[in-house]
SEZA-650291 format. One record per residue (C-alpha): residue number from 0; residue in three letters; chain; x, y, z. Coordinates in steps of 0.1 Angstrom, whole numbers. Example, Ala and Ser with C-alpha at 12.3 -4.5 7.8 and 13.67 -1.06 7.14 Angstrom:
<atoms>
{resi=0, resn=ALA, chain=A, X=123, Y=-45, Z=78}
{resi=1, resn=SER, chain=A, X=137, Y=-11, Z=71}
</atoms>
This chain:
<atoms>
{resi=0, resn=MET, chain=A, X=275, Y=2, Z=293}
{resi=1, resn=ALA, chain=A, X=279, Y=6, Z=330}
{resi=2, resn=ASP, chain=A, X=312, Y=-14, Z=329}
{resi=3, resn=LEU, chain=A, X=328, Y=7, Z=302}
{resi=4, resn=LEU, chain=A, X=357, Y=29, Z=312}
{resi=5, resn=PRO, chain=A, X=348, Y=66, Z=309}
{resi=6, resn=LEU, chain=A, X=365, Y=82, Z=279}
{resi=7, resn=ARG, chain=A, X=384, Y=106, Z=301}
{resi=8, resn=ARG, chain=A, X=401, Y=75, Z=316}
{resi=9, resn=ASN, chain=A, X=407, Y=58, Z=283}
{resi=10, resn=ARG, chain=A, X=445, Y=63, Z=280}
{resi=11, resn=ASP, chain=A, X=448, Y=59, Z=243}
{resi=12, resn=PHE, chain=A, X=418, Y=80, Z=235}
{resi=13, resn=VAL, chain=A, X=431, Y=108, Z=257}
{resi=14, resn=LEU, chain=A, X=465, Y=106, Z=241}
{resi=15, resn=LEU, chain=A, X=449, Y=107, Z=206}
{resi=16, resn=GLN, chain=A, X=427, Y=137, Z=215}
{resi=17, resn=THR, chain=A, X=455, Y=156, Z=232}
{resi=18, resn=GLY, chain=A, X=479, Y=152, Z=203}
{resi=19, resn=GLN, chain=A, X=452, Y=162, Z=178}
{resi=20, resn=ALA, chain=A, X=441, Y=192, Z=199}
{resi=21, resn=LEU, chain=A, X=476, Y=207, Z=199}
{resi=22, resn=SER, chain=A, X=484, Y=198, Z=163}
{resi=23, resn=THR, chain=A, X=450, Y=212, Z=150}
{resi=24, resn=VAL, chain=A, X=456, Y=244, Z=169}
{resi=25, resn=GLY, chain=A, X=490, Y=247, Z=152}
{resi=26, resn=SER, chain=A, X=474, Y=239, Z=118}
{resi=27, resn=GLU, chain=A, X=447, Y=265, Z=122}
{resi=28, resn=ALA, chain=A, X=473, Y=291, Z=133}
{resi=29, resn=SER, chain=A, X=495, Y=284, Z=103}
{resi=30, resn=GLY, chain=A, X=464, Y=285, Z=81}
{resi=31, resn=VAL, chain=A, X=460, Y=322, Z=89}
{resi=32, resn=ALA, chain=A, X=497, Y=327, Z=87}
{resi=33, resn=TYR, chain=A, X=500, Y=314, Z=51}
{resi=34, resn=THR, chain=A, X=477, Y=342, Z=40}
{resi=35, resn=LEU, chain=A, X=495, Y=368, Z=60}
{resi=36, resn=LEU, chain=A, X=529, Y=357, Z=48}
{resi=37, resn=VAL, chain=A, X=519, Y=357, Z=11}
{resi=38, resn=LEU, chain=A, X=504, Y=392, Z=15}
{resi=39, resn=ALA, chain=A, X=534, Y=405, Z=33}
{resi=40, resn=LEU, chain=A, X=557, Y=390, Z=7}
{resi=41, resn=THR, chain=A, X=538, Y=397, Z=-26}
{resi=42, resn=HIS, chain=A, X=510, Y=420, Z=-17}
{resi=43, resn=SER, chain=A, X=488, Y=399, Z=-40}
{resi=44, resn=PRO, chain=A, X=454, Y=386, Z=-28}
{resi=45, resn=ALA, chain=A, X=454, Y=363, Z=-59}
{resi=46, resn=LYS, chain=A, X=486, Y=346, Z=-48}
{resi=47, resn=ALA, chain=A, X=471, Y=343, Z=-13}
{resi=48, resn=GLY, chain=A, X=441, Y=326, Z=-28}
{resi=49, resn=LEU, chain=A, X=463, Y=303, Z=-48}
{resi=50, resn=THR, chain=A, X=481, Y=292, Z=-15}
{resi=51, resn=GLY, chain=A, X=447, Y=285, Z=1}
{resi=52, resn=PHE, chain=A, X=437, Y=265, Z=-29}
{resi=53, resn=ALA, chain=A, X=469, Y=245, Z=-27}
{resi=54, resn=ARG, chain=A, X=462, Y=236, Z=9}
{resi=55, resn=LEU, chain=A, X=426, Y=224, Z=2}
{resi=56, resn=ILE, chain=A, X=429, Y=207, Z=-32}
{resi=57, resn=PRO, chain=A, X=445, Y=176, Z=-18}
{resi=58, resn=TRP, chain=A, X=410, Y=166, Z=-5}
{resi=59, resn=VAL, chain=A, X=398, Y=164, Z=-41}
{resi=60, resn=LEU, chain=A, X=430, Y=147, Z=-53}
{resi=61, resn=PHE, chain=A, X=438, Y=122, Z=-25}
{resi=62, resn=ALA, chain=A, X=407, Y=115, Z=-3}
{resi=63, resn=LEU, chain=A, X=397, Y=83, Z=-22}
{resi=64, resn=PRO, chain=A, X=432, Y=69, Z=-27}
{resi=65, resn=ALA, chain=A, X=439, Y=77, Z=10}
{resi=66, resn=GLY, chain=A, X=410, Y=54, Z=19}
{resi=67, resn=VAL, chain=A, X=427, Y=26, Z=1}
{resi=68, resn=VAL, chain=A, X=460, Y=33, Z=17}
{resi=69, resn=VAL, chain=A, X=447, Y=33, Z=53}
{resi=70, resn=ASP, chain=A, X=428, Y=1, Z=47}
{resi=71, resn=ARG, chain=A, X=458, Y=-17, Z=31}
{resi=72, resn=TRP, chain=A, X=486, Y=-5, Z=54}
{resi=73, resn=ASN, chain=A, X=491, Y=0, Z=91}
{resi=74, resn=ARG, chain=A, X=470, Y=30, Z=101}
{resi=75, resn=LYS, chain=A, X=493, Y=41, Z=129}
{resi=76, resn=HIS, chain=A, X=523, Y=41, Z=106}
{resi=77, resn=VAL, chain=A, X=504, Y=61, Z=80}
{resi=78, resn=MET, chain=A, X=495, Y=87, Z=107}
{resi=79, resn=ILE, chain=A, X=531, Y=89, Z=120}
{resi=80, resn=VAL, chain=A, X=546, Y=93, Z=85}
{resi=81, resn=SER, chain=A, X=520, Y=120, Z=78}
{resi=82, resn=ASP, chain=A, X=530, Y=139, Z=110}
{resi=83, resn=VAL, chain=A, X=568, Y=135, Z=103}
{resi=84, resn=VAL, chain=A, X=564, Y=149, Z=68}
{resi=85, resn=ARG, chain=A, X=545, Y=179, Z=81}
{resi=86, resn=VAL, chain=A, X=572, Y=185, Z=108}
{resi=87, resn=VAL, chain=A, X=598, Y=187, Z=81}
{resi=88, resn=ALA, chain=A, X=578, Y=208, Z=57}
{resi=89, resn=LEU, chain=A, X=566, Y=234, Z=83}
{resi=90, resn=ALA, chain=A, X=600, Y=235, Z=100}
{resi=91, resn=SER, chain=A, X=617, Y=241, Z=66}
{resi=92, resn=LEU, chain=A, X=593, Y=270, Z=58}
{resi=93, resn=GLY, chain=A, X=598, Y=285, Z=92}
{resi=94, resn=VAL, chain=A, X=636, Y=283, Z=91}
{resi=95, resn=VAL, chain=A, X=638, Y=298, Z=56}
{resi=96, resn=ALA, chain=A, X=614, Y=326, Z=66}
{resi=97, resn=ALA, chain=A, X=635, Y=334, Z=96}
{resi=98, resn=MET, chain=A, X=666, Y=335, Z=75}
{resi=99, resn=GLY, chain=A, X=649, Y=360, Z=51}
{resi=100, resn=ARG, chain=A, X=654, Y=338, Z=21}
{resi=101, resn=LEU, chain=A, X=618, Y=329, Z=14}
{resi=102, resn=SER, chain=A, X=604, Y=329, Z=-22}
{resi=103, resn=PHE, chain=A, X=567, Y=328, Z=-29}
{resi=104, resn=ALA, chain=A, X=569, Y=294, Z=-47}
{resi=105, resn=GLN, chain=A, X=580, Y=277, Z=-14}
{resi=106, resn=ILE, chain=A, X=548, Y=287, Z=4}
{resi=107, resn=PRO, chain=A, X=521, Y=270, Z=-18}
{resi=108, resn=ILE, chain=A, X=544, Y=239, Z=-21}
{resi=109, resn=VAL, chain=A, X=545, Y=236, Z=17}
{resi=110, resn=ALA, chain=A, X=508, Y=243, Z=19}
{resi=111, resn=PHE, chain=A, X=501, Y=215, Z=-6}
{resi=112, resn=VAL, chain=A, X=523, Y=190, Z=13}
{resi=113, resn=GLU, chain=A, X=507, Y=199, Z=46}
{resi=114, resn=GLY, chain=A, X=472, Y=196, Z=31}
{resi=115, resn=SER, chain=A, X=480, Y=162, Z=15}
{resi=116, resn=MET, chain=A, X=493, Y=147, Z=47}
{resi=117, resn=LEU, chain=A, X=462, Y=160, Z=65}
{resi=118, resn=VAL, chain=A, X=440, Y=140, Z=41}
{resi=119, resn=PHE, chain=A, X=459, Y=107, Z=48}
{resi=120, resn=PHE, chain=A, X=461, Y=114, Z=86}
{resi=121, resn=ASN, chain=A, X=424, Y=123, Z=89}
{resi=122, resn=ILE, chain=A, X=411, Y=93, Z=71}
{resi=123, resn=ALA, chain=A, X=433, Y=70, Z=91}
{resi=124, resn=GLU, chain=A, X=423, Y=87, Z=124}
{resi=125, resn=ILE, chain=A, X=387, Y=77, Z=119}
{resi=126, resn=GLY, chain=A, X=396, Y=41, Z=120}
{resi=127, resn=ALA, chain=A, X=420, Y=47, Z=149}
{resi=128, resn=VAL, chain=A, X=391, Y=61, Z=170}
{resi=129, resn=ARG, chain=A, X=371, Y=29, Z=163}
{resi=130, resn=SER, chain=A, X=401, Y=8, Z=175}
{resi=131, resn=VAL, chain=A, X=407, Y=27, Z=208}
{resi=132, resn=VAL, chain=A, X=370, Y=33, Z=217}
{resi=133, resn=PRO, chain=A, X=344, Y=6, Z=225}
{resi=134, resn=THR, chain=A, X=315, Y=7, Z=200}
{resi=135, resn=PRO, chain=A, X=289, Y=19, Z=224}
{resi=136, resn=GLN, chain=A, X=310, Y=50, Z=232}
{resi=137, resn=LEU, chain=A, X=317, Y=59, Z=195}
{resi=138, resn=GLN, chain=A, X=290, Y=87, Z=193}
{resi=139, resn=ARG, chain=A, X=303, Y=102, Z=226}
{resi=140, resn=ALA, chain=A, X=339, Y=100, Z=212}
{resi=141, resn=PHE, chain=A, X=330, Y=118, Z=180}
{resi=142, resn=ALA, chain=A, X=311, Y=144, Z=200}
{resi=143, resn=THR, chain=A, X=343, Y=150, Z=219}
{resi=144, resn=GLU, chain=A, X=361, Y=154, Z=186}
{resi=145, resn=GLN, chain=A, X=335, Y=179, Z=175}
{resi=146, resn=ALA, chain=A, X=341, Y=199, Z=207}
{resi=147, resn=ARG, chain=A, X=378, Y=198, Z=202}
{resi=148, resn=LEU, chain=A, X=374, Y=211, Z=166}
{resi=149, resn=SER, chain=A, X=351, Y=238, Z=177}
{resi=150, resn=SER, chain=A, X=375, Y=249, Z=204}
{resi=151, resn=VAL, chain=A, X=404, Y=249, Z=179}
{resi=152, resn=TYR, chain=A, X=385, Y=270, Z=154}
{resi=153, resn=LEU, chain=A, X=380, Y=296, Z=181}
{resi=154, resn=ALA, chain=A, X=416, Y=297, Z=193}
{resi=155, resn=GLY, chain=A, X=437, Y=288, Z=163}
{resi=156, resn=PRO, chain=A, X=432, Y=318, Z=140}
{resi=157, resn=PRO, chain=A, X=437, Y=345, Z=167}
{resi=158, resn=LEU, chain=A, X=468, Y=326, Z=178}
{resi=159, resn=GLY, chain=A, X=481, Y=325, Z=142}
{resi=160, resn=GLY, chain=A, X=477, Y=363, Z=139}
{resi=161, resn=PHE, chain=A, X=494, Y=369, Z=172}
{resi=162, resn=LEU, chain=A, X=524, Y=347, Z=164}
{resi=163, resn=PHE, chain=A, X=528, Y=362, Z=130}
{resi=164, resn=GLY, chain=A, X=529, Y=396, Z=146}
{resi=165, resn=VAL, chain=A, X=558, Y=385, Z=168}
{resi=166, resn=GLY, chain=A, X=577, Y=369, Z=139}
{resi=167, resn=ARG, chain=A, X=568, Y=357, Z=105}
{resi=168, resn=SER, chain=A, X=584, Y=323, Z=110}
{resi=169, resn=LEU, chain=A, X=569, Y=317, Z=144}
{resi=170, resn=PRO, chain=A, X=535, Y=302, Z=134}
{resi=171, resn=PHE, chain=A, X=551, Y=276, Z=111}
{resi=172, resn=LEU, chain=A, X=577, Y=266, Z=137}
{resi=173, resn=VAL, chain=A, X=550, Y=263, Z=163}
{resi=174, resn=ASP, chain=A, X=530, Y=242, Z=139}
{resi=175, resn=ALA, chain=A, X=560, Y=219, Z=133}
{resi=176, resn=VAL, chain=A, X=564, Y=214, Z=171}
{resi=177, resn=SER, chain=A, X=527, Y=206, Z=174}
{resi=178, resn=TYR, chain=A, X=530, Y=178, Z=147}
{resi=179, resn=ALA, chain=A, X=561, Y=165, Z=166}
{resi=180, resn=PHE, chain=A, X=540, Y=164, Z=197}
{resi=181, resn=SER, chain=A, X=513, Y=145, Z=178}
{resi=182, resn=THR, chain=A, X=539, Y=120, Z=167}
{resi=183, resn=GLY, chain=A, X=549, Y=114, Z=203}
{resi=184, resn=THR, chain=A, X=514, Y=107, Z=214}
{resi=185, resn=LEU, chain=A, X=509, Y=83, Z=186}
{resi=186, resn=LEU, chain=A, X=541, Y=64, Z=195}
{resi=187, resn=ALA, chain=A, X=529, Y=63, Z=231}
{resi=188, resn=MET, chain=A, X=496, Y=46, Z=222}
{resi=189, resn=ARG, chain=A, X=494, Y=8, Z=228}
{resi=190, resn=THR, chain=A, X=462, Y=-2, Z=210}
{resi=191, resn=PRO, chain=A, X=466, Y=-15, Z=174}
{resi=192, resn=PHE, chain=A, X=448, Y=8, Z=150}
{resi=193, resn=GLN, chain=A, X=432, Y=-20, Z=129}
{resi=194, resn=GLU, chain=A, X=422, Y=-56, Z=130}
{resi=195, resn=GLU, chain=A, X=447, Y=-82, Z=117}
{resi=196, resn=ARG, chain=A, X=447, Y=-85, Z=79}
{resi=197, resn=GLU, chain=A, X=447, Y=-121, Z=67}
{resi=198, resn=GLU, chain=A, X=458, Y=-110, Z=32}
{resi=199, resn=ILE, chain=A, X=467, Y=-78, Z=13}
{resi=200, resn=ASP, chain=A, X=442, Y=-67, Z=-13}
{resi=201, resn=THR, chain=A, X=462, Y=-65, Z=-46}
{resi=202, resn=ARG, chain=A, X=433, Y=-54, Z=-68}
{resi=203, resn=LYS, chain=A, X=436, Y=-22, Z=-88}
{resi=204, resn=LEU, chain=A, X=431, Y=11, Z=-70}
{resi=205, resn=ARG, chain=A, X=398, Y=18, Z=-89}
{resi=206, resn=ALA, chain=A, X=383, Y=-16, Z=-79}
{resi=207, resn=GLN, chain=A, X=392, Y=-10, Z=-42}
{resi=208, resn=ILE, chain=A, X=377, Y=25, Z=-42}
{resi=209, resn=ALA, chain=A, X=346, Y=11, Z=-60}
{resi=210, resn=GLU, chain=A, X=341, Y=-15, Z=-32}
{resi=211, resn=GLY, chain=A, X=340, Y=13, Z=-6}
{resi=212, resn=PHE, chain=A, X=315, Y=33, Z=-27}
{resi=213, resn=ALA, chain=A, X=293, Y=3, Z=-34}
{resi=214, resn=TRP, chain=A, X=292, Y=-6, Z=4}
{resi=215, resn=LEU, chain=A, X=281, Y=30, Z=12}
{resi=216, resn=TRP, chain=A, X=256, Y=32, Z=-16}
{resi=217, resn=ARG, chain=A, X=239, Y=-2, Z=-7}
{resi=218, resn=HIS, chain=A, X=233, Y=11, Z=29}
{resi=219, resn=THR, chain=A, X=203, Y=33, Z=22}
{resi=220, resn=PHE, chain=A, X=204, Y=52, Z=56}
{resi=221, resn=LEU, chain=A, X=241, Y=61, Z=52}
{resi=222, resn=ARG, chain=A, X=236, Y=70, Z=15}
{resi=223, resn=THR, chain=A, X=208, Y=93, Z=24}
{resi=224, resn=CYS, chain=A, X=227, Y=110, Z=52}
{resi=225, resn=ALA, chain=A, X=258, Y=114, Z=29}
{resi=226, resn=LEU, chain=A, X=236, Y=132, Z=3}
{resi=227, resn=LEU, chain=A, X=219, Y=153, Z=30}
{resi=228, resn=PHE, chain=A, X=253, Y=163, Z=43}
{resi=229, resn=VAL, chain=A, X=261, Y=177, Z=8}
{resi=230, resn=GLY, chain=A, X=232, Y=200, Z=11}
{resi=231, resn=THR, chain=A, X=240, Y=210, Z=47}
{resi=232, resn=ASN, chain=A, X=277, Y=218, Z=39}
{resi=233, resn=PHE, chain=A, X=266, Y=238, Z=9}
{resi=234, resn=ALA, chain=A, X=243, Y=258, Z=32}
{resi=235, resn=PHE, chain=A, X=271, Y=264, Z=57}
{resi=236, resn=GLY, chain=A, X=295, Y=276, Z=31}
{resi=237, resn=ALA, chain=A, X=268, Y=299, Z=16}
{resi=238, resn=LEU, chain=A, X=257, Y=312, Z=50}
{resi=239, resn=GLU, chain=A, X=292, Y=322, Z=60}
{resi=240, resn=LEU, chain=A, X=298, Y=343, Z=29}
{resi=241, resn=THR, chain=A, X=263, Y=358, Z=32}
{resi=242, resn=LEU, chain=A, X=269, Y=368, Z=68}
{resi=243, resn=ILE, chain=A, X=302, Y=385, Z=59}
{resi=244, resn=VAL, chain=A, X=288, Y=404, Z=29}
{resi=245, resn=ALA, chain=A, X=257, Y=414, Z=47}
{resi=246, resn=ALA, chain=A, X=277, Y=426, Z=77}
{resi=247, resn=ARG, chain=A, X=300, Y=447, Z=53}
{resi=248, resn=ARG, chain=A, X=269, Y=462, Z=37}
{resi=249, resn=GLN, chain=A, X=256, Y=470, Z=71}
{resi=250, resn=GLY, chain=A, X=287, Y=489, Z=79}
{resi=251, resn=LEU, chain=A, X=304, Y=465, Z=104}
{resi=252, resn=HIS, chain=A, X=342, Y=465, Z=107}
{resi=253, resn=SER, chain=A, X=363, Y=434, Z=104}
{resi=254, resn=ALA, chain=A, X=366, Y=429, Z=141}
{resi=255, resn=ALA, chain=A, X=329, Y=429, Z=145}
{resi=256, resn=ILE, chain=A, X=325, Y=404, Z=117}
{resi=257, resn=GLY, chain=A, X=351, Y=382, Z=133}
{resi=258, resn=GLY, chain=A, X=331, Y=384, Z=165}
{resi=259, resn=LEU, chain=A, X=299, Y=373, Z=147}
{resi=260, resn=LEU, chain=A, X=317, Y=343, Z=133}
{resi=261, resn=ALA, chain=A, X=331, Y=335, Z=167}
{resi=262, resn=VAL, chain=A, X=295, Y=333, Z=180}
{resi=263, resn=TRP, chain=A, X=290, Y=305, Z=156}
{resi=264, resn=GLY, chain=A, X=321, Y=288, Z=169}
{resi=265, resn=ALA, chain=A, X=309, Y=292, Z=205}
{resi=266, resn=LEU, chain=A, X=275, Y=278, Z=196}
{resi=267, resn=SER, chain=A, X=291, Y=248, Z=179}
{resi=268, resn=LEU, chain=A, X=313, Y=242, Z=210}
{resi=269, resn=ALA, chain=A, X=283, Y=243, Z=233}
{resi=270, resn=GLY, chain=A, X=264, Y=220, Z=210}
{resi=271, resn=SER, chain=A, X=293, Y=195, Z=210}
{resi=272, resn=VAL, chain=A, X=293, Y=195, Z=248}
{resi=273, resn=ALA, chain=A, X=255, Y=189, Z=248}
{resi=274, resn=ALA, chain=A, X=255, Y=163, Z=220}
{resi=275, resn=PRO, chain=A, X=259, Y=131, Z=243}
{resi=276, resn=ARG, chain=A, X=228, Y=141, Z=262}
{resi=277, resn=PHE, chain=A, X=208, Y=146, Z=231}
{resi=278, resn=HIS, chain=A, X=220, Y=112, Z=219}
{resi=279, resn=LYS, chain=A, X=206, Y=97, Z=250}
{resi=280, resn=LEU, chain=A, X=173, Y=115, Z=250}
{resi=281, resn=LEU, chain=A, X=164, Y=115, Z=213}
{resi=282, resn=SER, chain=A, X=162, Y=89, Z=185}
{resi=283, resn=MET, chain=A, X=183, Y=91, Z=154}
{resi=284, resn=ARG, chain=A, X=153, Y=100, Z=133}
{resi=285, resn=THR, chain=A, X=142, Y=128, Z=157}
{resi=286, resn=ILE, chain=A, X=177, Y=143, Z=157}
{resi=287, resn=LEU, chain=A, X=179, Y=143, Z=119}
{resi=288, resn=VAL, chain=A, X=144, Y=156, Z=113}
{resi=289, resn=GLY, chain=A, X=145, Y=181, Z=141}
{resi=290, resn=SER, chain=A, X=178, Y=195, Z=129}
{resi=291, resn=SER, chain=A, X=165, Y=200, Z=94}
{resi=292, resn=TRP, chain=A, X=135, Y=220, Z=106}
{resi=293, resn=LEU, chain=A, X=155, Y=240, Z=130}
{resi=294, resn=ALA, chain=A, X=174, Y=255, Z=101}
{resi=295, resn=LEU, chain=A, X=142, Y=273, Z=90}
{resi=296, resn=THR, chain=A, X=146, Y=299, Z=118}
{resi=297, resn=ILE, chain=A, X=168, Y=319, Z=94}
{resi=298, resn=ALA, chain=A, X=135, Y=332, Z=81}
{resi=299, resn=ALA, chain=A, X=137, Y=357, Z=109}
{resi=300, resn=TYR, chain=A, X=162, Y=376, Z=87}
{resi=301, resn=LEU, chain=A, X=135, Y=381, Z=61}
{resi=302, resn=VAL, chain=A, X=113, Y=398, Z=87}
{resi=303, resn=GLU, chain=A, X=142, Y=420, Z=101}
{resi=304, resn=PRO, chain=A, X=172, Y=421, Z=77}
{resi=305, resn=ASN, chain=A, X=199, Y=427, Z=103}
{resi=306, resn=VAL, chain=A, X=231, Y=406, Z=106}
{resi=307, resn=PHE, chain=A, X=225, Y=401, Z=143}
{resi=308, resn=VAL, chain=A, X=191, Y=387, Z=136}
{resi=309, resn=LEU, chain=A, X=207, Y=364, Z=110}
{resi=310, resn=VAL, chain=A, X=232, Y=351, Z=136}
{resi=311, resn=ALA, chain=A, X=203, Y=346, Z=160}
{resi=312, resn=GLY, chain=A, X=182, Y=329, Z=134}
{resi=313, resn=THR, chain=A, X=210, Y=304, Z=126}
{resi=314, resn=ALA, chain=A, X=218, Y=297, Z=162}
{resi=315, resn=PRO, chain=A, X=195, Y=267, Z=168}
{resi=316, resn=PHE, chain=A, X=208, Y=250, Z=137}
{resi=317, resn=VAL, chain=A, X=245, Y=257, Z=144}
{resi=318, resn=PHE, chain=A, X=240, Y=246, Z=180}
{resi=319, resn=PHE, chain=A, X=224, Y=213, Z=171}
{resi=320, resn=ASN, chain=A, X=246, Y=204, Z=141}
{resi=321, resn=PRO, chain=A, X=274, Y=188, Z=162}
{resi=322, resn=THR, chain=A, X=248, Y=164, Z=176}
{resi=323, resn=VAL, chain=A, X=240, Y=153, Z=140}
{resi=324, resn=ASN, chain=A, X=276, Y=150, Z=129}
{resi=325, resn=ALA, chain=A, X=287, Y=130, Z=159}
{resi=326, resn=MET, chain=A, X=257, Y=107, Z=156}
{resi=327, resn=ILE, chain=A, X=261, Y=99, Z=119}
{resi=328, resn=ILE, chain=A, X=299, Y=95, Z=121}
{resi=329, resn=GLY, chain=A, X=296, Y=73, Z=151}
{resi=330, resn=TYR, chain=A, X=269, Y=52, Z=135}
{resi=331, resn=ARG, chain=A, X=289, Y=48, Z=103}
{resi=332, resn=VAL, chain=A, X=322, Y=39, Z=120}
{resi=333, resn=ALA, chain=A, X=303, Y=14, Z=142}
{resi=334, resn=ILE, chain=A, X=286, Y=-4, Z=113}
{resi=335, resn=VAL, chain=A, X=313, Y=-4, Z=86}
{resi=336, resn=PRO, chain=A, X=337, Y=-35, Z=86}
{resi=337, resn=ASP, chain=A, X=372, Y=-26, Z=98}
{resi=338, resn=ARG, chain=A, X=387, Y=-36, Z=65}
{resi=339, resn=LEU, chain=A, X=366, Y=-10, Z=47}
{resi=340, resn=GLN, chain=A, X=368, Y=18, Z=72}
{resi=341, resn=GLY, chain=A, X=392, Y=39, Z=52}
{resi=342, resn=ARG, chain=A, X=374, Y=36, Z=18}
{resi=343, resn=VAL, chain=A, X=338, Y=40, Z=31}
{resi=344, resn=ASN, chain=A, X=347, Y=70, Z=52}
{resi=345, resn=SER, chain=A, X=368, Y=86, Z=25}
{resi=346, resn=VAL, chain=A, X=338, Y=82, Z=1}
{resi=347, resn=ALA, chain=A, X=314, Y=97, Z=26}
{resi=348, resn=ARG, chain=A, X=339, Y=125, Z=34}
{resi=349, resn=SER, chain=A, X=344, Y=133, Z=-3}
{resi=350, resn=LEU, chain=A, X=306, Y=134, Z=-10}
{resi=351, resn=ALA, chain=A, X=300, Y=156, Z=21}
{resi=352, resn=LEU, chain=A, X=327, Y=180, Z=10}
{resi=353, resn=LEU, chain=A, X=313, Y=184, Z=-25}
{resi=354, resn=GLY, chain=A, X=288, Y=210, Z=-13}
{resi=355, resn=LEU, chain=A, X=312, Y=231, Z=9}
{resi=356, resn=PRO, chain=A, X=331, Y=250, Z=-19}
{resi=357, resn=LEU, chain=A, X=300, Y=253, Z=-40}
{resi=358, resn=GLY, chain=A, X=281, Y=272, Z=-13}
{resi=359, resn=PRO, chain=A, X=303, Y=304, Z=-14}
{resi=360, resn=VAL, chain=A, X=303, Y=303, Z=-52}
{resi=361, resn=VAL, chain=A, X=265, Y=302, Z=-55}
{resi=362, resn=ALA, chain=A, X=261, Y=327, Z=-26}
{resi=363, resn=GLY, chain=A, X=286, Y=350, Z=-42}
{resi=364, resn=LEU, chain=A, X=267, Y=350, Z=-75}
{resi=365, resn=LEU, chain=A, X=234, Y=357, Z=-57}
{resi=366, resn=LEU, chain=A, X=249, Y=385, Z=-36}
{resi=367, resn=GLY, chain=A, X=264, Y=400, Z=-67}
{resi=368, resn=SER, chain=A, X=230, Y=403, Z=-83}
{resi=369, resn=PHE, chain=A, X=206, Y=406, Z=-54}
{resi=370, resn=SER, chain=A, X=203, Y=417, Z=-18}
{resi=371, resn=ALA, chain=A, X=214, Y=397, Z=12}
{resi=372, resn=ARG, chain=A, X=177, Y=393, Z=20}
{resi=373, resn=THR, chain=A, X=169, Y=378, Z=-14}
{resi=374, resn=THR, chain=A, X=200, Y=355, Z=-10}
{resi=375, resn=VAL, chain=A, X=187, Y=343, Z=23}
{resi=376, resn=THR, chain=A, X=153, Y=337, Z=7}
{resi=377, resn=PHE, chain=A, X=170, Y=313, Z=-17}
{resi=378, resn=LEU, chain=A, X=188, Y=295, Z=11}
{resi=379, resn=LEU, chain=A, X=156, Y=292, Z=31}
{resi=380, resn=ALA, chain=A, X=139, Y=276, Z=1}
{resi=381, resn=GLY, chain=A, X=168, Y=251, Z=0}
{resi=382, resn=PHE, chain=A, X=165, Y=244, Z=37}
{resi=383, resn=VAL, chain=A, X=127, Y=237, Z=32}
{resi=384, resn=VAL, chain=A, X=135, Y=212, Z=5}
{resi=385, resn=LEU, chain=A, X=161, Y=195, Z=28}
{resi=386, resn=ALA, chain=A, X=136, Y=194, Z=57}
{resi=387, resn=VAL, chain=A, X=108, Y=179, Z=36}
{resi=388, resn=VAL, chain=A, X=132, Y=153, Z=21}
{resi=389, resn=THR, chain=A, X=145, Y=144, Z=55}
{resi=390, resn=THR, chain=A, X=111, Y=140, Z=70}
{resi=391, resn=ALA, chain=A, X=97, Y=120, Z=41}
{resi=392, resn=SER, chain=A, X=128, Y=97, Z=37}
{resi=393, resn=ARG, chain=A, X=119, Y=61, Z=44}
{resi=394, resn=SER, chain=A, X=154, Y=52, Z=54}
{resi=395, resn=ILE, chain=A, X=154, Y=79, Z=80}
{resi=396, resn=ARG, chain=A, X=120, Y=70, Z=93}
{resi=397, resn=THR, chain=A, X=131, Y=34, Z=98}
{resi=398, resn=ALA, chain=A, X=166, Y=43, Z=112}
{resi=399, resn=PRO, chain=A, X=175, Y=19, Z=141}
{resi=400, resn=SER, chain=A, X=186, Y=32, Z=174}
{resi=401, resn=PHE, chain=A, X=223, Y=33, Z=181}
{resi=402, resn=VAL, chain=A, X=219, Y=6, Z=208}
{resi=403, resn=GLU, chain=A, X=205, Y=-18, Z=182}
{resi=404, resn=VAL, chain=A, X=235, Y=-9, Z=159}
{resi=405, resn=THR, chain=A, X=261, Y=-16, Z=186}
{resi=406, resn=GLU, chain=A, X=244, Y=-49, Z=196}
{resi=407, resn=GLY, chain=A, X=244, Y=-59, Z=159}
{resi=408, resn=ALA, chain=A, X=280, Y=-50, Z=155}
{resi=409, resn=GLY, chain=A, X=290, Y=-71, Z=185}
{resi=410, resn=SER, chain=A, X=270, Y=-102, Z=173}
</atoms>
């Protein structure tokens, strides 16, 4: 470990992170601008929702096939093509908007194209990180990614609103430039993004996806973590809607609600920065079990049903969550064979994302029939179940240390 080059001096990792930082800011900015543009053009919240759906549905449609693609083909080429397609799509939308010839149909189409390319890029990027970062540094690398994402989620939406206020086309043109910059950083990277392939897998798509699913399912620790992530993502989705509705019922204005959500972003950023230290000090089991019990602090809201108490009650969990994410993703990327990186990670990502859209749906139904306090009671019960399952899980109790994993990967 002492001989390893620090990540800040790893040229290709810095290029990758720099390119992705700028392109993700652009993506988050245009994400807000899509909604604003549709509302300005049609005054229809339903059409704005349809556009948001078009941007997210590619994860459901293409995540598993994308895993096959990035395992079969050159990952760097897949990422570059994804960026170039997004440059063309976003630039075309920006130009048409600037010319005043925009129709509603063009907006969800571009959103769908951008979302689809994100799926292929994101799955390929995971394998790229493994290629440019030594195995012992993978957890720190993914903690850096978590910090980058947290920073972007803080900066991107306000930037999108500001740019849209200057000119409707501006957020999309800026996003197109950000993807062009990402393409440039990828072209400047020297490290191959995958090991040499002796032969191309010509089996049917279903068989190749099944191989990735079977590998993940046979590994009991990763399987358990993937299923736990479903519950965690469900809770995050439910908590966000619960916070917004509870704040509205408490009389807070939109700016104040945005500020409360920004607190979560700031906590996540701080947790990402602290994650490498936690990885050194704590075992994998301690991190997982500790994180699950930290979530129970939302019980404070039951004692004092105030949204500021709810934010404070979720603070330990939100702060510690990046440590869990970076640890599990780093572990998975370290242990999965290179030829299966795309498929296994796409299966894990697909499973984890199952809970995210369901959280707001369930929370919305509960909030429509009960108070926010009762809704949080249901969520607390779910967190208790997750904590008990995590603590009792044999695969988590016997989880190896990351040092053992990296030594095994190198042998």
